[in-house]
N, C-alpha and C positions, 0 to 999 in steps of 0.2 A: 545427361539431363535427368537421370533418376533422382538426383538430389532434390530437384523441384517437386517431383511426385511425393517424396517422403516429407519434405518441409510443408507443402501445402496441405497434405493429409493431416499432419501433426497439428497444424493451426486451424483446421477447418471449423472446429466447434467455435473458436474465437471469431472466425470470419462470419459465421451464421449469426452469432450474438451481435456482432457489429452491425450487420444488415438489419436485424430486428430492432435495434436501437434507433436506426434511421427511419424505418417505416413507422415507428410508433409516434413520431413527431410530425403532425400535419403540416403540409406545405401546399395547401389548396391555392391554386392561382386561376381565377380570382378567389380571395382578395389579394393574395400575394404578399403575405407577411412572412418572408422567408429567412430573415436574419437569425431568428432563434434556432432554426435548424442548422444554419452554418456555424453558429457558436457551439452547438453540441457536437457537430462533426469535427470541428477543430479540437475540442477536448479529447475526443476518441482518437484522433490522429496523433495528438501530442502524447497520449498514453502509450502509443505504439512506438514512440521514439522519433517521430517526424517533427520537423520545424514547419510551422504553418503560417503563411502570410494571409491576413484578412484584409480584403479590399472592399470597403463599404462604398456603394454607389451613392452619390449625393441624393438626399431625400427629394429635392425638387425634381430631379430627373426621373426618379422612381415613381413619384406621384403623377407626373405628367404622362407617364406610360400606363397609368391605371393600376399601379400596385402600391404596396405599403412599405416594404423594406427589402433590400437585397444586399447581402454581403457575399462576394465571390471569394473563393479560397484557391491559393496556389501552394503546392508542396514542391520543393525542388530538391532532388538528390543527385549530387554530382559524383560520378565514379572516377572521372579524370578530367583534365582541362582540355583535352582534345576529344575528337569524336562527335557524333551527332547528338542533338537534343530531341528527345521523343516526348511529346505531350500526350496525355491521356485525359479525355474530357467526358464528363457525365453531368447530367443536370438533376437538381434536387426538386425543382418545382413540378407540380403535377396538376391535372384537372381535378375538380372536386369528385368525391366518390360516386355520387348519383345514387339511384335506387337499385334494389334487387339483390343486395349482398346477403349471403348466408353465413359469412364470416365477418368479424369486426374489421372494417377497412384499415384500422390503425392498431389492430391487435397483434400483427405479425405472428399469427397462429401457424403452427406446423402440423399438417395432417397428411399422412401417407407420403411423406417425403416431399411435400410441397409447402412452401411458405406463402401464406396468403396476406394480401394487403395492398393498398394503393401505393403504386411505384415499386412494388416488390420486383416487378419485371423491368419496367421503364421509368426511371433508370437509376434508382437508388441501388439496384443490384450491382451496377458497375462501379459505384463508389467502393463496394466491397471487393469486386473482382480486381480492380486496378490497384487498390491499396495493398491487398495481400499478395498480388503478383510482385509489386515493387518490394514489399517486405521480404519475399522469398529471394529476390535478387540481392537485396542488401545483406542478407545473412548467408549468401551462398559461398562466399569466399572466392568467387570467380574474379579474374582480372578483366574488368570491363572498361570500355572507353566511352566517354560522353556522359550524358545525364538524362534523367527522366523527370518530367514535371507532371503533377496531378492538377488538373483544372476542374474544380467542382463549382459549378455555376448555377444560377437561379433565375433564368429568364427564357427558357426554351418555349414555354407555352405561349408567351407573348411575342416571340420572334427572335430572341437571342441577342438583340442589340445591346442590352444592359448586362448580358452574361459574357460569353466569349467575345462578342463584339466590343464591349467596353474594355476588357482586358487588352485586346489587340490595339484599340485606338489609343489607349493610355501608354502604349509601348512597354507594357509589363511583361510581355512574352513574345518570342519570335522563334518557335521551334522549327526543326528541320523536317519532322514528320508528325502526323497526328493520328492517333487511334481514338475513335469516339464511340460512345455507348451504343452497343448493339442490341438486337432483339430477336435474333434467330441464328441458326447454325451457319447461314450464308455469310460470306465476306462481301459486304455491300460497298460498291465503288461508285454508285450514282444514285441520285434521288430527284424526285419532282421538285418543282418550284411551286409557290403558292401566292395567289393574289386574293386579298380579302377587302371587300368594300362594304361600306354602310350606305344604304340608299334610303333617303327620307322623301316621302311623298306627302305633300301638304294640300289639303282641299279646304273645305269649310264645314265645320261641325254644325249640325242642326237637329232639331227635335224630329224623331222618327215619324211623328204624326204629320210632319210637313216636309217630306223628302225633297220636294222641288226647290226648297230654299237652301239646301246644302249642296256640297260637292263631295262625293263619297270617295275618300282616299283608299278605302279598302277595295272597292271595285277596280280602281286603277291598279292596285297591288295585285289583284287577281289576274288582270290582263298581263301584268309584268311577269308574274310567276309562270303563266302559261308560255310566254315567249322564252323565258330563261330555260325552262325545262325542255322545251322543244329544241333549243340550241344544243342540248346534249346529244341529240341524234346526229348532228353535224360533227360534234367532237369525237364521237365514237369511230368516225372514219379516219381520224388522224392517229395512226398507229405509231408507237415508239419502237425503235429497233433495239432498245435496251432490255435484256431479259429481266423479268420481274415487274416491268412497267408496261401497261397496256395502252391507255389512251387518256387524253385530258377529260376532266369532268367538272361540272358546276353544281354546287349544292347551296341551297338557302338554309342556313342553320338556325336562324333566329328571326322571329317576327314579333313586333310590338305595335299595338295600335288601339284606337278607340278609347272611350271614357266610360261608357255605360251601355247596357243592352238597348235602351230606348233613345240612343243618340246616333245620328249618322256620323261615322268616323271621319274626323277632320285631319288626322295624321296617322301615318303608318310608317314604321321603320323596318327595313329588311337588312339582314347581314348575310352576305354571301361569300362563298369560298370557291375560287376557281383554281383547280390543280393544273399545273403546267408540266408537260413532259420535257425532258432535257433538250429535245430538238426545237422547242418553241422559243421565240423571242419575247421577253417579258413586256417590253414596251408595246409591241404589236398586240399582245393578248389584252392588255389593259385598254388599249384604244378600241379593240373589237367589242369588249364587254360594255364599255361606256357608250359606244355608238348604238348597240342593241337596246340598252336601257333608254337612252334619249329618244330614239325613234319610236319606241313603244309608248312612252309617256307623252310624246308630242301628239299622239292621237287621242289623248284623254283631256278634253277641255276643262280648264279651271284648275288643273293640278300643277303645282310648283314642285320642281325636282331639285334635290341636292345630293351629290355623290361625294363621299369622303373615303379616301384610301385608308384602310386600317393597317395593312401589312403588304409588303412586297418582298417575298423571300425567293431569291433566285435558285435555280436548280443547281445540283452538284454534278459535275462531270469529272471523270478521272483525269488527273494530271500525269504526264509521262513519268515524272520523278517518283510516282507512287509504286512503280513496279516492284522494287525490292521489298517494300512493306507488304504489299498484297501477296507476293510469292511466299514470304515467311509465314504470314497468317494462314494461308491455304495449306502449306506444308505441315505446320504443327497442328492445326485443327484436324486435318485428315488423319494424322498419326494418333491423336488423342481420341478422336471419335470413331476411328476404324472404318471410315468411309470417305469417298471424295467429297470435298466441300467446295461448291462452286462459287464464283463471283456472280453478283446480281445487282439489279437496281431495286429501289423501293419506291412505292408511290407516296410515301411520307415525305415531309420536308424536315430538315434537321439543322442544328447549329453548325454542322460541318461546313456548310457553304461559306460561312464567315471566315473560316481558315483557308479554304481553297481559293476564295476570292483574293487572298493575299499571297497566292502562289505556294501555299504550304501543302505538299502532297499528303493525302489522307485516305483512310479506310474506316469503315464502320464495323466493329466487331466487339462482342461482349456476351454476357450471359443471356440465354434465351432458348426457347424451344425451336422446333423446326420451322414454324411460321409464327408471325406476330399474333395472329388470331388465336392460336392455341393458348397463349398466356393470359387471354382476356385483358390485354393492355387497354386502359382507358374505359374498361367495362366493369361490371360487377364481378366480384370474386377474382380479381387479378391475382396471379400467383406465379411462382417460379419453382421449377424442380431443383432441389438442392444439388442433385447430381450434375445438372447443367451448370450450376454456379461453380462447382469445384473444377469441372473440366475446362470451363472458360478461363478460370484463373490460371490453370496450368498452361493453356495455350498462350495466354498473354505473357506469362513469365518466360516461356521458351522463346517466343518471338522477340521479346526485348533482349534476351541474352544473345540471340543470333545477331541482331542488328547492332548491338553494342560490343560484340565480341571481337 
């Protein structure tokens, strides 16, 4: 396996430059204008000698989902006509930078061995990890069986249905194994599900000088918030048996309402996020949350309620067929990092569920620190240790070589 160490080290400056190019092109979602990034990524992959398939999602579907453009990419490299197909998936869309940065979020600046920028860690880093791991295999001269596919997609932030979900529904891919973008040293084999709802409360706007003539939607929202957050005390008692996952949680992430300071608010909109542990049933969770909302608002005279589902992402649970993939990742990551690398779950939800729902054994592994929080993923000054990028690339290359050998 020493040939991988040498090859990856030799091309590491090019790998870092590849990642810098990707970080410097914004892919904020919203607004979700991601096709330009895909075009640039395809150019960079072509320059490395790969054939790239561009799969543009129809504009009507993209706009209906609240985004502007999506072009998903597939690279296929076949070593032989027999053997397994292993897909590697990472997403290029990211949340907007937000405030508090001390480095340009699109500067891809390198300071003290760390590359700073939005998506430097999650998950443009694994565009680089997977590309240069495959490049190392391609140039290794090893006799390998099967093929490797790179799936670079652009809809993770809005649920993945127009990213991997769209590729799978179109029949464009059906791999035997999947490795998906990682964010820590752990080999992740399970993750939470997520339910997102938009709750609209409608009362009657009125001049603040005549409060009795209005129906205050914000007061109703206040009662609802109290009930929702009190429900978290119940959720904390529902413990998961998966290491790395604790308990379900409910969060209200966005509130909009009112028209002016001197007006009784006639409309308030809440957007909430309910994380589901792998042991929970998604339909039962949604019914429980809806019932809690309906019961609370029923006690608010004059308030009309509308509940709209924004997202239902099922949890990921390990499939029996994933054992060889997980074992290979653990073996090679332990060797490269010089310490035992455990399997764990993550409270995040990811696109991987879309593959496992179709019976494709999967694991999550890629470039990242010991914990997600160390990378500042989705926070100011997101960054990646370049040493971790190089080591993760080596782990992926060795793992692929074992599974295809």
